[in-house]
Backbone as a chain_set.jsonl record, in Angstrom:
{"seq": "MPIRLNLLAEAQIAADLRRRDPVKRALWVAALVISGILAWSSFLQLRFTLASSEVTGLEAQIGARTNEFRQVLDNQKKTVEIDGKLRVLRQLAVSRFLNGTLLNALQQTTVEDVELIRLRVDQLYTTVEGTKTRTNDDNVVIKGRPPVTTEKIVLNLEGMDLLPSAGDQVNRFKSVLTSNAYFKDMLTRTNPVNLKSLSPPQVAPVSGKPCVTFNLECRYPENSR", "coords": {"N": [[12.343, -51.433, -110.401], [12.664, -51.933, -106.553], [11.757, -53.022, -103.841], [10.501, -52.407, -100.793], [10.97, -54.25, -97.579], [9.526, -53.553, -94.335], [10.162, -55.759, -92.164], [9.824, -54.963, -89.452], [8.143, -53.628, -88.894], [5.136, -53.746, -87.627], [5.749, -54.011, -84.962], [7.105, -51.705, -84.293], [5.118, -49.941, -84.705], [3.334, -51.675, -82.869], [4.327, -50.38, -80.378], [4.877, -48.068, -81.277], [2.617, -47.106, -79.911], [2.145, -48.216, -77.97], [3.376, -46.013, -76.862], [2.228, -43.809, -76.603], [-0.103, -44.478, -74.843], [-2.872, -43.607, -73.812], [-3.182, -44.326, -70.567], [-1.118, -44.891, -69.332], [0.365, -42.171, -69.532], [-1.385, -41.056, -68.109], [-0.855, -42.143, -65.657], [1.892, -40.964, -65.175], [1.581, -38.673, -65.372], [0.087, -38.361, -63.053], [1.936, -39.728, -60.836], [3.91, -37.71, -61.259], [2.083, -35.507, -60.359], [1.858, -36.217, -57.374], [4.248, -36.497, -56.758], [5.285, -33.631, -56.376], [3.062, -33.63, -54.547], [3.912, -34.143, -52.494], [6.138, -32.705, -52.31], [5.403, -30.446, -51.273], [4.177, -30.754, -49.446], [5.747, -31.728, -47.503], [7.632, -29.857, -47.309], [6.075, -27.969, -46.337], [5.783, -29.042, -43.857], [7.526, -28.805, -42.847], [8.693, -25.693, -42.592], [6.056, -25.448, -40.765], [7.822, -27.053, -38.993], [9.41, -24.931, -38.009], [8.491, -22.979, -37.378], [6.584, -23.475, -35.927], [8.618, -24.503, -33.655], [9.661, -20.743, -33.606], [7.386, -20.142, -32.113], [7.614, -21.346, -29.838], [9.869, -20.015, -28.8], [8.906, -17.761, -28.39], [6.797, -17.86, -26.405], [8.236, -18.456, -24.752], [9.987, -16.232, -23.973], [7.922, -14.128, -23.587], [6.792, -15.43, -21.484], [8.36, -14.872, -19.508], [9.1, -11.742, -19.298], [6.855, -11.562, -18.682], [6.667, -12.863, -16.423], [8.688, -11.652, -15.401], [7.636, -8.366, -14.795], [5.307, -9.47, -12.986], [6.817, -9.553, -11.24], [8.133, -6.666, -11.026], [5.886, -5.154, -10.276], [5.194, -5.955, -7.73], [7.032, -5.251, -6.398], [6.614, -2.4, -6.901], [4.475, -2.421, -5.537], [4.675, -3.102, -3.009], [7.193, -0.888, -2.788], [5.339, 1.182, -2.105], [4.12, 0.605, 0.445], [5.836, 0.457, 1.381], [7.034, 3.0, 1.952], [4.449, 4.882, 2.247], [4.835, 4.179, 5.091], [6.772, 4.975, 5.654], [6.359, 7.704, 5.395], [3.729, 7.726, 7.678], [5.902, 7.687, 10.015], [7.05, 9.747, 10.011], [5.405, 11.39, 10.702], [4.99, 10.79, 12.886], [7.03, 11.672, 13.829], [7.308, 14.31, 13.884], [5.056, 15.373, 15.542], [4.962, 13.799, 17.5], [4.414, 12.988, 20.736], [5.995, 15.136, 23.088], [7.418, 14.36, 26.676], [9.779, 15.931, 27.554], [9.615, 18.239, 26.446], [6.829, 19.149, 28.218], [7.65, 19.617, 30.718], [10.073, 21.443, 30.826], [8.25, 23.416, 30.545], [5.635, 23.674, 32.164], [7.803, 23.827, 34.183], [7.529, 26.66, 34.023], [5.269, 27.663, 34.653], [5.392, 28.717, 37.099], [3.165, 29.703, 40.246], [2.858, 31.333, 43.332], [3.019, 29.761, 46.598], [1.343, 27.485, 45.115], [1.544, 24.252, 44.967], [2.897, 22.057, 42.471], [2.078, 18.602, 42.924], [1.56, 16.269, 41.328], [1.773, 14.692, 38.604], [-0.367, 13.404, 35.407], [0.14, 11.901, 32.51], [-2.305, 10.624, 30.026], [-2.437, 8.541, 27.618], [-4.216, 7.857, 25.074], [-4.905, 5.299, 22.465], [-6.9, 5.014, 19.671], [-8.08, 2.515, 16.925], [-9.118, 1.929, 13.536], [-9.48, 0.418, 11.493], [-8.286, -0.537, 8.444], [-9.954, -0.376, 4.487], [-10.327, -2.217, 2.185], [-9.73, -1.657, -1.719], [-12.894, -2.919, -3.678], [-14.704, -3.799, -5.897], [-18.212, -3.383, -5.804], [-21.396, -5.326, -6.174], [-23.207, -4.522, -8.432], [-20.708, -3.247, -10.493], [-19.216, -1.496, -9.498], [-16.878, 0.872, -9.165], [-15.427, 0.748, -5.339], [-13.527, 2.266, -3.667], [-10.625, 1.39, -1.598], [-9.982, 2.031, 1.745], [-6.638, 3.936, 3.505], [-5.839, 2.8, 6.977], [-6.737, 4.465, 10.482], [-5.303, 5.681, 13.079], [-5.75, 7.189, 15.812], [-4.701, 9.799, 18.144], [-5.256, 10.81, 21.853], [-4.518, 12.661, 24.08], [-4.42, 13.355, 27.499], [-3.424, 15.374, 29.794], [-3.204, 15.761, 33.386], [-3.417, 18.182, 36.163], [-1.633, 17.464, 40.218], [-2.636, 19.091, 42.843], [-1.442, 21.489, 45.302], [-3.274, 24.378, 47.325], [-1.505, 26.615, 49.54], [-2.365, 29.026, 49.977], [-3.736, 31.144, 52.993], [-5.778, 31.699, 52.721], [-7.537, 28.956, 51.48], [-7.386, 28.486, 48.191], [-7.809, 30.194, 46.245], [-5.365, 30.468, 44.844], [-5.783, 28.629, 42.814], [-7.344, 29.243, 40.695], [-5.631, 31.327, 39.415], [-3.872, 29.419, 39.143], [-4.34, 28.182, 36.853], [-5.264, 30.579, 34.918], [-2.531, 31.333, 34.337], [-1.2, 28.738, 32.776], [-2.816, 28.401, 31.165], [-2.06, 30.702, 29.545], [0.749, 30.329, 28.681], [3.327, 29.624, 25.997], [3.851, 27.5, 25.289], [1.413, 25.887, 25.865], [-0.833, 27.44, 25.196], [-0.265, 26.7, 22.484], [-0.411, 23.924, 22.109], [-2.819, 22.706, 23.224], [-5.983, 22.608, 23.091], [-8.136, 24.603, 21.289], [-10.279, 25.455, 22.729], [-11.591, 25.593, 25.515], [-9.143, 24.701, 27.278], [-7.759, 23.817, 29.579], [-8.999, 22.305, 32.271], [-10.81, 22.696, 35.5], [-11.445, 19.63, 37.446], [-11.671, 18.926, 39.794], [-11.963, 20.026, 43.308], [-11.076, 20.152, 46.569], [-12.514, 20.804, 49.789], [-11.247, 22.388, 52.212], [-8.354, 21.819, 54.043], [-5.554, 20.598, 56.23], [-1.923, 20.714, 55.318], [0.139, 17.755, 55.339], [2.693, 18.333, 55.803], [3.532, 20.857, 55.914], [1.654, 21.956, 57.69], [0.093, 23.798, 57.563], [-3.426, 25.85, 56.666], [-5.119, 24.244, 53.255], [-6.171, 23.614, 49.968], [-6.421, 21.089, 47.601], [-6.582, 20.449, 44.777], [-7.128, 19.127, 40.859], [-6.278, 19.97, 37.931], [-7.322, 19.317, 34.547], [-6.015, 19.259, 31.651], [-6.028, 19.357, 28.078], [-5.413, 17.516, 25.167], [-5.376, 19.023, 21.1], [-6.744, 15.681, 19.646], [-5.053, 13.386, 17.273], [-4.943, 12.523, 14.259], [-3.758, 9.559, 12.639]], "CA": [[12.2, -50.779, -108.851], [13.461, -52.73, -105.847], [10.201, -53.138, -103.22], [11.535, -52.326, -99.719], [9.7, -54.055, -96.586], [9.804, -53.467, -93.222], [10.119, -56.786, -90.936], [10.17, -54.428, -87.152], [6.85, -52.149, -88.821], [4.214, -54.103, -86.353], [6.896, -54.018, -83.724], [7.321, -50.995, -84.259], [3.771, -49.658, -84.452], [2.874, -51.845, -81.07], [5.558, -49.99, -79.356], [4.277, -46.364, -80.672], [1.045, -47.653, -79.5], [1.933, -47.995, -76.27], [4.009, -44.988, -76.209], [0.762, -43.205, -76.502], [-1.14, -44.908, -74.177], [-3.574, -42.151, -71.962], [-3.175, -44.808, -69.006], [-0.069, -44.147, -68.96], [0.819, -40.828, -69.596], [-2.082, -40.055, -66.841], [-0.027, -42.368, -64.707], [3.393, -40.285, -65.575], [1.131, -37.337, -64.575], [-0.322, -38.355, -61.493], [2.731, -39.537, -60.489], [4.756, -36.819, -60.773], [1.89, -34.423, -59.351], [2.381, -36.827, -56.427], [5.658, -36.336, -55.89], [4.496, -33.134, -56.105], [2.106, -32.683, -53.241], [4.814, -34.734, -51.189], [7.494, -32.412, -51.713], [5.114, -29.851, -51.055], [4.113, -31.647, -47.392], [7.783, -31.711, -46.28], [8.331, -28.068, -47.018], [5.029, -27.038, -45.556], [5.643, -29.418, -42.544], [9.506, -27.638, -42.121], [7.911, -24.002, -42.077], [5.311, -25.359, -39.774], [8.119, -27.182, -37.631], [10.015, -24.18, -37.659], [7.415, -21.765, -36.504], [6.293, -23.822, -33.826], [10.026, -23.682, -32.887], [9.696, -19.659, -33.25], [6.476, -19.638, -31.583], [7.816, -21.883, -28.444], [10.783, -19.144, -28.392], [8.724, -16.879, -28.053], [5.849, -17.992, -25.871], [9.353, -18.322, -23.704], [10.579, -15.147, -23.8], [6.422, -13.631, -22.904], [6.912, -16.039, -19.995], [10.01, -13.993, -17.991], [8.887, -11.252, -19.58], [5.38, -11.001, -17.439], [7.187, -13.03, -14.73], [9.618, -9.857, -14.847], [6.547, -7.631, -15.189], [5.109, -9.324, -12.119], [8.006, -8.949, -10.163], [7.753, -4.787, -11.298], [4.53, -4.585, -9.911], [5.138, -6.555, -6.74], [8.483, -3.94, -5.765], [5.905, -1.037, -6.713], [3.048, -1.988, -4.686], [6.54, -2.662, -1.519], [7.689, 0.34, -2.068], [3.741, 2.759, -1.819], [3.852, 0.104, 1.124], [7.244, 1.247, 2.702], [6.631, 5.006, 1.366], [3.302, 5.162, 3.61], [4.832, 3.611, 6.139], [7.803, 6.338, 6.191], [5.534, 8.968, 6.047], [3.662, 8.048, 8.895], [7.139, 7.963, 11.006], [7.938, 11.301, 10.188], [4.312, 12.713, 10.619], [4.729, 10.979, 14.104], [7.928, 12.047, 14.811], [7.304, 15.693, 14.012], [3.697, 15.513, 16.355], [4.95, 12.89, 19.035], [4.435, 13.796, 22.841], [7.556, 14.634, 24.418], [7.498, 14.48, 27.981], [10.664, 17.199, 28.126], [9.163, 20.18, 26.775], [6.026, 19.451, 29.102], [8.395, 19.104, 32.191], [10.537, 22.242, 30.713], [6.326, 24.426, 29.876], [5.378, 23.441, 33.914], [8.875, 24.83, 35.373], [7.854, 28.22, 33.511], [3.719, 27.965, 35.224], [4.812, 28.367, 38.713], [2.703, 30.458, 40.94], [3.31, 31.53, 44.786], [1.407, 28.76, 46.97], [0.63, 26.161, 44.884], [2.713, 22.976, 44.595], [2.305, 20.676, 42.489], [1.664, 17.209, 44.158], [1.41, 15.298, 40.461], [1.308, 14.622, 36.889], [-0.295, 12.365, 34.683], [-0.131, 12.175, 31.768], [-3.297, 9.599, 29.481], [-2.127, 8.784, 26.169], [-5.038, 6.413, 24.053], [-4.637, 5.011, 20.511], [-8.351, 3.781, 18.615], [-7.608, 2.51, 15.487], [-10.064, 1.754, 12.751], [-8.83, -0.936, 10.251], [-8.392, 0.647, 6.878], [-10.997, -1.365, 3.603], [-9.342, -3.059, 0.271], [-10.246, -1.566, -3.06], [-12.932, -3.906, -4.44], [-16.252, -3.858, -6.831], [-19.968, -4.444, -5.855], [-22.688, -6.265, -7.291], [-23.557, -3.468, -9.893], [-19.318, -2.801, -11.047], [-19.285, 0.111, -8.9], [-15.528, 0.539, -7.817], [-15.516, 1.345, -4.445], [-11.567, 2.287, -3.3], [-10.143, 1.572, -0.348], [-9.296, 3.873, 2.625], [-5.794, 2.923, 4.762], [-6.029, 2.223, 8.343], [-6.172, 5.305, 10.635], [-5.188, 5.847, 14.307], [-6.009, 8.66, 16.568], [-4.304, 9.795, 19.852], [-5.837, 11.648, 22.416], [-3.493, 12.961, 25.15], [-5.111, 14.23, 28.317], [-2.774, 16.044, 31.429], [-4.015, 16.043, 34.591], [-2.523, 18.087, 37.297], [-2.981, 17.863, 40.742], [-1.508, 19.928, 43.258], [-1.827, 22.146, 46.64], [-3.003, 26.201, 47.192], [-0.871, 26.748, 50.397], [-2.836, 30.129, 50.643], [-4.928, 31.294, 53.705], [-7.498, 31.922, 51.835], [-6.839, 28.132, 50.133], [-8.204, 27.952, 46.575], [-7.405, 31.719, 45.282], [-4.605, 30.924, 43.723], [-6.087, 27.422, 41.294], [-7.703, 30.022, 39.049], [-4.35, 32.269, 39.029], [-2.382, 29.275, 38.261], [-5.146, 27.864, 36.124], [-4.684, 31.257, 34.032], [-1.281, 30.811, 33.781], [-1.265, 27.442, 32.911], [-3.163, 28.732, 29.883], [-1.399, 31.905, 28.932], [1.76, 30.2, 28.827], [3.307, 29.934, 24.814], [3.689, 25.792, 24.817], [0.293, 25.17, 26.088], [-1.351, 27.772, 24.06], [0.288, 26.036, 21.089], [-0.828, 22.753, 22.626], [-4.214, 22.438, 23.613], [-7.044, 22.482, 21.757], [-8.878, 26.15, 21.392], [-12.476, 25.445, 23.588], [-11.927, 24.533, 27.391], [-7.975, 24.01, 27.182], [-7.66, 23.369, 31.307], [-10.816, 22.63, 32.915], [-10.913, 22.229, 36.785], [-11.845, 18.91, 37.745], [-11.782, 18.929, 41.694], [-11.345, 21.009, 44.555], [-11.112, 19.959, 48.313], [-12.819, 21.377, 51.494], [-9.863, 23.337, 53.208], [-7.495, 20.822, 54.805], [-4.529, 20.794, 57.015], [-1.313, 20.538, 54.469], [0.599, 16.788, 56.183], [3.967, 18.014, 55.454], [4.053, 22.355, 57.03], [0.958, 22.293, 58.812], [-1.04, 24.664, 56.973], [-4.628, 24.945, 55.661], [-5.16, 24.021, 51.432], [-6.944, 22.891, 49.234], [-6.111, 19.625, 46.737], [-6.899, 20.462, 43.401], [-6.761, 18.331, 39.743], [-6.897, 20.273, 37.017], [-7.247, 18.406, 33.579], [-5.405, 19.796, 30.264], [-6.562, 17.931, 26.901], [-4.645, 18.243, 23.519], [-6.463, 18.479, 19.959], [-6.931, 14.818, 18.789], [-4.637, 13.824, 16.059], [-5.281, 11.15, 13.727], [-2.813, 9.655, 11.526]], "C": [[12.104, -51.652, -108.061], [12.806, -52.479, -104.754], [11.38, -53.023, -101.608], [10.743, -52.581, -98.427], [10.494, -54.26, -95.677], [9.519, -54.858, -92.482], [9.615, -56.575, -90.127], [8.969, -53.409, -87.823], [5.708, -52.643, -87.767], [4.929, -54.098, -84.963], [6.623, -52.747, -83.533], [5.715, -49.648, -83.779], [2.91, -49.89, -83.096], [3.279, -50.757, -80.174], [5.625, -48.406, -79.8], [3.087, -46.053, -80.198], [0.999, -47.167, -78.014], [2.751, -47.067, -75.504], [2.493, -44.109, -75.407], [-0.314, -43.501, -75.857], [-1.402, -43.821, -72.877], [-3.323, -42.811, -70.435], [-1.543, -44.543, -68.373], [0.869, -43.167, -68.803], [-0.029, -40.116, -68.132], [-1.632, -41.084, -65.605], [1.489, -41.527, -63.916], [2.435, -38.846, -65.165], [0.874, -37.657, -63.24], [1.166, -39.239, -60.465], [4.08, -38.203, -60.217], [3.492, -35.004, -60.103], [1.862, -34.872, -57.791], [3.366, -36.642, -55.414], [5.488, -35.016, -55.541], [4.167, -32.48, -54.711], [2.742, -33.185, -52.155], [6.025, -33.9, -50.874], [7.028, -30.869, -51.038], [4.708, -29.729, -49.424], [4.998, -30.966, -46.548], [8.016, -30.347, -46.498], [7.716, -26.81, -46.112], [5.366, -27.665, -43.694], [7.055, -28.662, -42.063], [9.019, -26.788, -41.906], [7.123, -24.896, -40.867], [6.009, -26.04, -38.066], [8.637, -26.361, -37.073], [9.409, -22.779, -37.415], [6.138, -22.17, -35.281], [7.745, -23.608, -33.025], [10.121, -21.997, -32.015], [8.782, -19.041, -32.223], [6.628, -20.004, -29.809], [8.747, -20.785, -28.004], [10.114, -18.462, -27.823], [7.347, -16.628, -27.038], [7.12, -18.014, -24.612], [9.3, -17.087, -23.289], [9.292, -14.101, -22.556], [6.75, -13.697, -21.073], [7.89, -15.104, -19.591], [9.784, -12.877, -18.428], [7.592, -10.831, -17.906], [5.892, -11.926, -15.951], [8.217, -11.581, -13.905], [8.399, -8.821, -14.521], [6.037, -8.027, -13.661], [5.76, -8.578, -11.042], [8.06, -7.597, -10.202], [6.233, -4.831, -10.211], [4.478, -4.495, -8.225], [6.166, -5.412, -5.851], [7.859, -2.71, -5.893], [5.547, -0.815, -5.756], [4.44, -2.206, -2.376], [6.624, -1.616, -1.558], [7.032, 1.553, -1.519], [3.893, 1.877, -0.67], [5.057, 0.871, 2.105], [7.233, 2.942, 2.679], [5.461, 5.094, 2.65], [3.35, 5.203, 4.814], [6.24, 5.08, 7.294], [7.451, 7.849, 6.661], [5.009, 9.208, 7.398], [4.531, 8.338, 9.671], [6.832, 9.108, 10.869], [7.057, 11.761, 10.536], [4.473, 12.773, 12.726], [6.17, 11.143, 14.941], [7.809, 13.776, 14.619], [5.955, 16.259, 14.818], [3.714, 14.74, 17.35], [5.05, 14.117, 20.395], [5.569, 13.792, 23.036], [7.514, 15.804, 25.728], [8.368, 15.453, 28.695], [10.254, 18.123, 28.41], [7.671, 20.197, 27.223], [6.012, 20.084, 30.462], [9.072, 20.762, 32.069], [9.27, 23.857, 30.494], [6.431, 24.544, 31.624], [6.546, 23.802, 34.58], [8.669, 26.197, 35.034], [6.158, 28.636, 33.668], [3.769, 27.894, 36.21], [4.277, 29.483, 39.351], [2.748, 29.835, 42.268], [1.96, 30.861, 45.459], [1.362, 28.314, 46.164], [1.96, 25.289, 44.269], [2.155, 21.622, 44.055], [2.825, 19.234, 42.834], [2.186, 15.884, 42.947], [1.068, 15.558, 39.432], [1.11, 13.063, 35.981], [-0.466, 12.386, 33.424], [-0.819, 10.299, 30.505], [-2.406, 9.43, 28.165], [-3.476, 7.377, 25.459], [-5.379, 6.605, 22.872], [-5.867, 4.092, 19.848], [-7.085, 3.731, 17.375], [-8.655, 2.417, 14.976], [-9.358, 0.834, 11.189], [-9.436, 0.381, 8.74], [-9.374, -1.33, 5.921], [-9.296, -1.367, 2.564], [-9.769, -2.165, -0.563], [-11.282, -2.415, -3.225], [-14.621, -2.766, -5.17], [-17.497, -4.526, -6.779], [-20.515, -4.97, -6.365], [-22.862, -5.582, -8.624], [-22.212, -2.563, -10.592], [-19.237, -1.862, -10.727], [-17.712, -0.169, -7.997], [-15.157, 1.052, -6.706], [-14.019, 1.355, -3.901], [-11.815, 2.581, -1.74], [-9.768, 2.665, 0.649], [-7.809, 2.62, 3.782], [-6.342, 3.598, 6.372], [-6.075, 3.751, 9.603], [-6.586, 5.296, 12.31], [-5.331, 7.044, 14.903], [-5.737, 8.448, 18.522], [-4.961, 10.57, 20.66], [-5.356, 11.465, 23.833], [-4.154, 14.045, 25.773], [-4.137, 14.384, 29.857], [-3.593, 16.303, 32.902], [-2.806, 16.329, 36.101], [-3.124, 18.073, 38.521], [-1.967, 18.243, 41.856], [-2.144, 20.826, 44.644], [-2.068, 23.697, 46.769], [-2.863, 26.377, 48.747], [-1.524, 28.116, 50.618], [-3.055, 30.05, 52.21], [-6.387, 30.964, 53.785], [-7.736, 31.192, 51.077], [-8.116, 27.964, 48.893], [-8.185, 29.075, 46.067], [-6.407, 31.894, 44.364], [-4.821, 30.033, 42.8], [-6.141, 28.055, 40.56], [-7.013, 30.82, 38.311], [-3.73, 30.713, 37.913], [-3.206, 28.521, 36.904], [-4.753, 29.409, 34.853], [-3.191, 31.04, 33.278], [-0.658, 29.902, 33.212], [-1.462, 28.41, 30.908], [-2.792, 29.832, 28.967], [0.261, 30.96, 28.701], [2.045, 30.149, 26.911], [3.155, 28.634, 24.334], [1.845, 25.668, 25.053], [-0.257, 26.1, 25.306], [-1.537, 27.15, 22.297], [-0.216, 24.684, 20.893], [-1.934, 22.138, 22.507], [-4.68, 22.848, 22.786], [-7.882, 24.074, 22.085], [-10.086, 26.24, 22.69], [-11.394, 24.747, 25.122], [-10.175, 24.001, 27.522], [-7.185, 22.971, 28.688], [-8.672, 23.633, 32.215], [-9.825, 22.049, 34.298], [-12.062, 21.425, 37.368], [-12.399, 18.505, 38.91], [-10.984, 19.734, 42.601], [-11.739, 20.424, 46.039], [-11.746, 20.87, 48.794], [-11.239, 21.222, 52.108], [-9.309, 22.182, 53.947], [-6.474, 21.071, 55.751], [-3.669, 20.034, 56.369], [-0.705, 19.183, 55.515], [1.938, 16.963, 56.635], [3.964, 19.465, 56.955], [2.734, 22.168, 57.783], [-0.124, 23.179, 58.076], [-2.344, 24.335, 56.222], [-4.047, 25.425, 54.025], [-5.662, 23.797, 51.524], [-6.263, 21.552, 48.094], [-7.274, 20.291, 45.223], [-6.435, 19.273, 41.99], [-7.673, 19.275, 38.8], [-6.751, 19.698, 35.159], [-7.097, 19.075, 32.409], [-5.803, 18.682, 28.602], [-5.489, 19.003, 25.637], [-4.892, 17.905, 22.818], [-5.763, 16.68, 19.684], [-6.091, 14.694, 16.996], [-4.727, 12.618, 15.272], [-3.805, 11.104, 12.236], [-3.251, 8.21, 10.603]], "O": [[11.406, -52.561, -108.511], [13.222, -51.396, -104.343], [12.539, -53.401, -101.438], [9.994, -51.712, -97.982], [11.606, -54.788, -95.698], [8.326, -54.964, -92.197], [8.873, -57.417, -89.62], [8.852, -52.33, -87.242], [5.368, -51.756, -86.984], [4.273, -54.22, -83.928], [5.872, -52.493, -82.592], [5.53, -48.863, -82.849], [2.209, -49.115, -82.446], [2.536, -50.316, -79.296], [6.177, -47.559, -79.099], [2.599, -44.929, -80.088], [0.383, -46.382, -77.293], [2.95, -47.022, -74.29], [2.03, -43.937, -74.28], [-1.4, -42.979, -76.109], [-0.848, -43.422, -71.852], [-3.265, -42.158, -69.393], [-1.091, -44.137, -67.303], [1.91, -43.214, -68.148], [0.33, -39.199, -67.393], [-2.105, -40.789, -64.507], [1.933, -41.492, -62.768], [3.044, -37.997, -64.515], [1.535, -37.142, -62.337], [1.081, -39.143, -59.241], [4.838, -37.97, -59.275], [3.881, -33.924, -59.659], [1.845, -33.972, -56.95], [3.469, -36.613, -54.187], [5.494, -34.879, -54.318], [4.583, -31.521, -54.061], [2.401, -32.891, -51.01], [6.759, -33.999, -49.891], [7.838, -30.16, -50.44], [4.91, -28.872, -48.564], [5.07, -30.197, -45.59], [8.706, -29.744, -45.675], [8.08, -25.755, -45.595], [5.241, -27.012, -42.658], [7.35, -28.104, -41.007], [8.646, -26.781, -40.733], [7.833, -24.986, -39.865], [5.594, -25.941, -36.912], [8.685, -26.419, -35.844], [9.992, -21.701, -37.303], [5.382, -21.676, -34.445], [7.972, -22.833, -32.096], [10.383, -21.744, -30.84], [8.979, -17.995, -31.604], [6.126, -19.406, -28.857], [8.586, -20.455, -26.829], [10.405, -18.283, -26.641], [6.875, -15.505, -26.866], [6.806, -17.534, -23.523], [8.629, -16.779, -22.303], [9.475, -13.622, -21.437], [6.87, -12.938, -20.112], [7.083, -14.307, -19.114], [10.629, -12.283, -17.756], [7.579, -10.232, -16.831], [5.568, -11.701, -14.785], [8.382, -10.983, -12.841], [8.621, -8.512, -13.35], [6.219, -7.107, -12.862], [5.514, -7.605, -10.33], [8.023, -7.183, -9.043], [6.147, -3.997, -9.31], [4.024, -3.58, -7.539], [5.876, -4.907, -4.767], [8.293, -1.803, -5.183], [5.752, 0.154, -5.024], [4.665, -1.652, -1.3], [6.248, -0.976, -0.576], [7.498, 2.495, -0.877], [3.699, 2.851, 0.059], [5.052, 1.556, 3.128], [7.471, 3.773, 3.556], [5.738, 5.354, 3.821], [2.602, 5.776, 5.606], [6.453, 5.595, 8.391], [7.81, 8.665, 7.51], [5.311, 10.125, 8.161], [4.257, 9.355, 10.308], [6.204, 9.596, 11.808], [7.33, 12.895, 10.93], [4.311, 13.68, 13.542], [6.426, 10.896, 16.12], [8.406, 14.423, 15.479], [5.737, 17.47, 14.782], [2.782, 14.741, 18.154], [5.443, 15.23, 20.744], [6.264, 12.785, 23.17], [7.542, 17.026, 25.875], [8.175, 15.86, 29.841], [10.193, 18.801, 29.436], [7.034, 21.141, 26.757], [5.161, 20.69, 31.113], [8.768, 21.497, 33.008], [9.595, 25.034, 30.342], [7.155, 25.34, 32.223], [6.341, 24.156, 35.742], [9.411, 27.03, 35.554], [5.685, 29.601, 33.067], [2.877, 27.329, 36.842], [4.915, 30.498, 39.071], [2.719, 28.641, 42.564], [0.753, 31.024, 45.28], [1.115, 29.412, 45.665], [2.893, 25.539, 43.505], [1.503, 20.688, 44.52], [4.016, 18.958, 42.97], [2.862, 14.9, 43.249], [0.248, 16.423, 39.122], [1.857, 12.093, 35.856], [-1.459, 13.041, 33.107], [-0.15, 9.29, 30.277], [-1.689, 10.367, 27.815], [-3.334, 6.157, 25.53], [-5.913, 7.551, 22.293], [-5.844, 2.889, 19.588], [-6.044, 4.303, 17.051], [-9.564, 2.776, 15.724], [-8.882, 1.098, 10.084], [-10.2, 1.273, 8.371], [-9.444, -2.506, 6.278], [-8.159, -0.926, 2.395], [-10.586, -1.533, 0.106], [-10.741, -3.43, -2.788], [-15.184, -1.689, -4.971], [-17.89, -5.578, -7.283], [-20.034, -5.254, -7.462], [-22.657, -6.107, -9.718], [-22.411, -1.472, -11.126], [-19.15, -1.001, -11.602], [-17.392, -0.814, -6.999], [-14.406, 2.011, -6.883], [-13.444, 0.276, -3.76], [-12.515, 3.305, -1.032], [-9.377, 3.814, 0.44], [-7.823, 1.525, 4.342], [-7.021, 4.582, 6.664], [-4.949, 4.235, 9.488], [-7.693, 5.032, 12.777], [-4.915, 8.018, 14.276], [-6.106, 7.745, 19.463], [-5.507, 11.396, 19.928], [-5.613, 10.529, 24.591], [-4.461, 15.136, 25.294], [-4.206, 13.597, 30.802], [-4.508, 17.087, 33.15], [-2.01, 15.629, 36.727], [-4.312, 18.351, 38.687], [-0.793, 17.877, 41.882], [-3.345, 20.735, 44.898], [-1.145, 24.402, 46.36], [-3.913, 26.322, 49.386], [-1.177, 28.52, 51.727], [-2.644, 29.044, 52.788], [-7.355, 30.45, 54.345], [-8.119, 31.599, 49.981], [-9.254, 27.496, 48.842], [-8.771, 28.979, 44.989], [-6.271, 32.754, 43.493], [-4.218, 30.268, 41.753], [-5.372, 27.98, 39.601], [-7.242, 31.151, 37.148], [-3.367, 30.683, 36.737], [-2.506, 28.335, 35.909], [-3.951, 29.168, 33.951], [-2.874, 30.718, 32.133], [0.546, 30.095, 33.043], [-0.703, 28.774, 30.01], [-3.158, 29.88, 27.793], [0.972, 31.924, 28.419], [1.086, 30.594, 26.281], [2.55, 28.388, 23.291], [1.182, 25.279, 24.092], [-0.277, 25.57, 24.195], [-2.398, 27.156, 21.418], [-0.45, 24.244, 19.768], [-2.099, 21.144, 21.799], [-4.174, 23.397, 21.807], [-8.105, 24.443, 23.237], [-10.492, 27.214, 23.325], [-10.779, 23.718, 25.402], [-10.011, 22.837, 27.887], [-6.47, 21.972, 28.758], [-9.093, 24.661, 32.746], [-8.781, 21.398, 34.331], [-13.158, 21.868, 37.711], [-13.431, 17.844, 39.029], [-9.785, 20.011, 42.636], [-12.92, 20.374, 46.385], [-11.608, 21.959, 48.237], [-10.46, 20.295, 52.333], [-10.178, 21.555, 54.554], [-6.673, 22.2, 56.199], [-3.91, 18.827, 56.384], [-1.019, 19.409, 56.684], [2.473, 16.25, 57.484], [4.19, 19.371, 58.162], [3.023, 22.322, 58.969], [-1.311, 22.928, 58.284], [-2.599, 23.352, 55.526], [-3.227, 26.251, 53.624], [-6.211, 23.525, 52.592], [-5.059, 21.499, 48.344], [-8.487, 20.406, 45.049], [-5.418, 18.602, 42.158], [-8.891, 19.44, 38.726], [-5.617, 19.905, 34.728], [-8.142, 19.585, 32.003], [-5.744, 17.467, 28.414], [-5.117, 20.149, 25.387], [-4.979, 16.677, 22.79], [-4.557, 16.465, 19.558], [-6.283, 15.379, 15.992], [-4.518, 11.582, 15.905], [-3.263, 11.885, 11.455], [-2.655, 7.94, 9.561]]}, "num_chains": 1, "name": "protein.A"}
């Protein structure tokens, strides 16, 4: 029987041992793991970059919406202020004092032998400043109040009573004033017409007749706005 000799057996065994070397396998495995980690890290970095870009876009949108919301709030505040001013102007237009209406009423309250010399309308306005809503030290919200303007109107009528018994017609003229529809509606309910002064008998400078001069004060109710 022929004998076969493998002269490369040692080299083949050595090569097989090198292939089966655990250190080499570990290196290959480590290289694969590192490659996998690098790939996963790159994937995560890409996702982070995309997420950051999306967050930046969302923040920009939120900022734009916030500015729009603030603008809407400012517009609402201005609208409320304008509405308040318009409401006050309407109230003022409805309740404002009209000199023409007063003069027309005086034409309907004439009394014989009584002459009006002068009329004076005093209009006084006092304003109380408003306050803003605030929170005190106990965290209690104290609501603010709007400014308030109070109007006071006083009508002064100066005249002469030319009757021989000067002074008798003053009370009659006062009664005619208080019974007139305009003065009845516009003046205060309590003591609407007061006699402020009555002079001693004297002689009228134009007619030479005996007379007395008087001053009647007519008070309008206070009006706050």
